[in-house]
TORSE-821972 format. One record per atom (N, C-alpha, C): x, y, z. Coordinates in pm, 1 decimal. Layout:
> X;Y;Z
...
end
This chain:
> -828.1;14523.1;-16745.3
> -812.3;14437.1;-16860.9
> -662.3;14407.9;-16877.6
> -631.9;14284.6;-16900.9
> -492.0;14247.2;-16912.7
> -447.8;14248.9;-17058.5
> -317.2;14254.2;-17076.7
> -261.2;14251.7;-17211.3
> -283.4;14114.7;-17274.7
> -298.4;14012.8;-17190.0
> -322.3;13877.4;-17239.4
> -453.5;13870.5;-17317.9
> -554.2;13938.9;-17269.1
> -683.0;13941.1;-17338.0
> -670.8;14009.3;-17474.4
> -593.3;14116.3;-17482.0
> -574.4;14184.6;-17609.9
> -504.4;14094.9;-17711.1
> -406.3;14018.0;-17665.3
> -337.9;13925.3;-17755.1
> -431.2;13814.1;-17802.1
> -519.0;13767.5;-17713.3
> -616.3;13664.4;-17752.9
> -712.5;13718.3;-17857.7
> -758.9;13841.2;-17840.0
> -850.4;13902.2;-17936.2
> -780.4;13920.1;-18070.8
> -655.2;13964.0;-18068.5
> -579.9;13980.6;-18192.9
> -559.8;13846.8;-18262.5
> -530.6;13742.1;-18186.4
> -511.4;13609.5;-18245.2
> -639.9;13558.8;-18309.5
> -751.9;13580.0;-18243.6
> -880.5;13538.3;-18301.0
> -908.8;13617.7;-18427.6
> -879.3;13745.5;-18428.3
> -900.9;13827.9;-18546.9
> -817.4;13781.7;-18665.3
> -691.8;13751.7;-18639.9
> -605.5;13704.1;-18747.4
> -652.8;13569.0;-18798.9
> -685.4;13479.2;-18707.9
> -730.7;13345.4;-18746.5
> -860.7;13351.8;-18826.0
> -954.6;13433.2;-18781.9
> -1083.1;13444.9;-18850.7
> -1064.4;13506.8;-18988.8
> -978.4;13605.6;-19000.0
> -958.4;13667.4;-19131.3
> -892.0;13571.7;-19229.2
> -795.1;13493.5;-19183.7
> -730.4;13395.8;-19271.4
> -829.6;13287.4;-19312.2
> -903.1;13234.1;-19215.9
> -1002.5;13132.0;-19248.8
> -1110.8;13186.1;-19341.1
> -1151.6;13308.8;-19319.2
> -1253.0;13369.7;-19404.5
> -1205.6;13383.7;-19548.2
> -1081.4;13427.4;-19566.2
> -1027.5;13440.6;-19701.8
> -1014.5;13305.3;-19770.1
> -968.4;13205.1;-19697.1
> -955.0;13071.0;-19754.7
> -1091.8;13016.8;-19795.1
> -1189.2;13033.1;-19709.2
> -1322.6;12983.0;-19740.1
> -1387.8;13058.9;-19855.3
> -1365.7;13189.4;-19862.9
> -1422.4;13267.5;-19973.7
> -1361.8;13225.8;-20107.2
> -1231.3;13202.5;-20109.0
> -1166.8;13160.7;-20233.1
> -1206.7;13019.1;-20272.3
> -1248.5;12939.6;-20174.3
> -1295.3;12804.1;-20203.4
> -1441.9;12803.3;-20244.7
> -1506.1;12919.2;-20243.6
> -1645.6;12927.2;-20284.5
> -1743.4;12894.4;-20173.8
> -1700.9;12899.3;-20051.0
> -1788.2;12867.4;-19937.4
> -1813.3;12994.6;-19856.0
> -1888.9;13083.9;-19916.7
> -1915.3;13212.6;-19852.4
> -1997.0;13198.0;-19724.7
> -2087.3;13099.4;-19721.9
> -2170.7;13080.6;-19602.4
> -2086.1;13039.5;-19482.6
> -1991.7;12948.6;-19504.9
> -1904.6;12906.5;-19395.0
> -1810.8;13019.5;-19351.5
> -1769.8;13102.6;-19447.3
> -1685.8;13217.1;-19413.1
> -1762.9;13314.5;-19323.9
> -1889.1;13336.7;-19357.9
> -1972.3;13424.2;-19275.1
> -1991.1;13365.6;-19135.5
> -2017.1;13235.3;-19126.8
> -2036.0;13171.7;-18995.7
> -1907.3;13173.9;-18913.2
> -1794.1;13161.4;-18979.9
> -1666.1;13170.9;-18909.5
> -1647.7;13310.1;-18850.8
> -1679.6;13411.4;-18928.9
> -1669.3;13548.9;-18879.3
> -1765.2;13572.3;-18762.7
> -1885.0;13520.5;-18775.2
> -1983.2;13535.6;-18668.1
> -1938.4;13464.2;-18540.8
> -1882.4;13346.1;-18555.5
> -1833.1;13271.8;-18438.7
> -1718.7;13346.3;-18371.3
> -1629.1;13403.8;-18449.6
> -1520.1;13482.2;-18392.2
> -1570.6;13604.3;-18317.3
> -1669.5;13670.5;-18374.7
> -1727.9;13787.5;-18308.8
> -1794.4;13749.3;-18177.0
> -1870.1;13641.5;-18177.6
> -1937.3;13597.6;-18054.0
> -1837.1;13556.3;-17947.0
> -1730.6;13490.6;-17987.8
> -1627.7;13449.8;-17891.8
> -1565.2;13570.8;-17823.9
> -1530.3;13669.7;-17902.8
> -1469.2;13790.9;-17846.7
> -1569.6;13865.7;-17759.4
> -1695.4;13869.5;-17800.1
> -1796.5;13937.2;-17718.1
> -1814.0;13869.4;-17583.2
> -1810.2;13735.3;-17581.4
> -1821.0;13665.3;-17454.0
> -1702.4;13695.8;-17363.3
> -1585.9;13720.8;-17421.6
> -1469.8;13757.3;-17340.6
> -1481.3;13899.5;-17287.4
> -1545.1;13989.5;-17362.1
> -1545.6;14131.4;-17327.9
> -1664.6;14172.6;-17242.1
> -1774.0;14099.1;-17248.1
> -1895.3;14136.7;-17174.6
> -1870.7;14157.5;-17024.2
> -1792.9;14072.1;-16955.7
> -1769.1;14099.0;-16813.0
> -1698.6;14232.5;-16787.6
> -1608.5;14271.3;-16875.8
> -1539.5;14398.8;-16858.2
> -1633.3;14516.3;-16883.0
> -1723.6;14502.5;-16978.0
> -1821.8;14608.3;-17003.5
> -1916.5;14621.9;-16884.0
> -1957.1;14509.4;-16827.2
> -2041.9;14512.9;-16708.1
> -1969.4;14579.6;-16591.3
> -1843.2;14546.7;-16575.8
> -1763.7;14608.2;-16469.4
> -1750.8;14759.6;-16492.0
> -1735.4;14800.8;-16617.4
> -1727.2;14943.3;-16649.0
> -1856.1;15015.5;-16610.9
> -1971.2;14957.3;-16644.9
> -2098.3;15020.2;-16609.7
> -2117.9;15025.9;-16457.9
> -2076.8;14921.4;-16386.8
> -2086.7;14924.3;-16241.0
> -1998.9;15033.7;-16181.5
> -1880.0;15050.0;-16236.2
> -1789.5;15154.2;-16187.4
> -1846.4;15293.0;-16213.8
> -1903.3;15314.0;-16331.8
> -1963.2;15443.9;-16364.1
> -2083.6;15470.2;-16274.4
> -2162.6;15365.4;-16247.2
> -2278.3;15382.2;-16159.9
> -2235.0;15418.6;-16018.4
> -2130.1;15356.7;-15968.5
> -2079.0;15390.5;-15834.7
> -2019.0;15530.4;-15833.0
> -1957.0;15567.8;-15943.0
> -1893.8;15700.2;-15950.3
> -1997.8;15811.5;-15938.4
> -2109.0;15795.0;-16005.5
> -2212.2;15897.4;-16002.1
> -2318.9;15868.9;-15897.3
> -2305.1;15762.4;-15823.5
> -2395.3;15723.9;-15714.9
> -2541.6;15720.6;-15760.2
> -2566.5;15648.6;-15868.6
> -2704.1;15639.8;-15920.3
> -2775.4;15520.6;-15860.2
end
């Protein structure tokens, strides 16, 4: 995993939290929730290949 990915995840977290607060104060709680959900899904799509690689490495390590 590169440091670039960590910075991207941090940037998405900051952006989602700011947008969520702005939307909540504007009375749009539903859009704030959808923004948070979209940020979570985006980060999960970035991380899933690394999790798959981790499981493959563990499987090779224990020769299952």
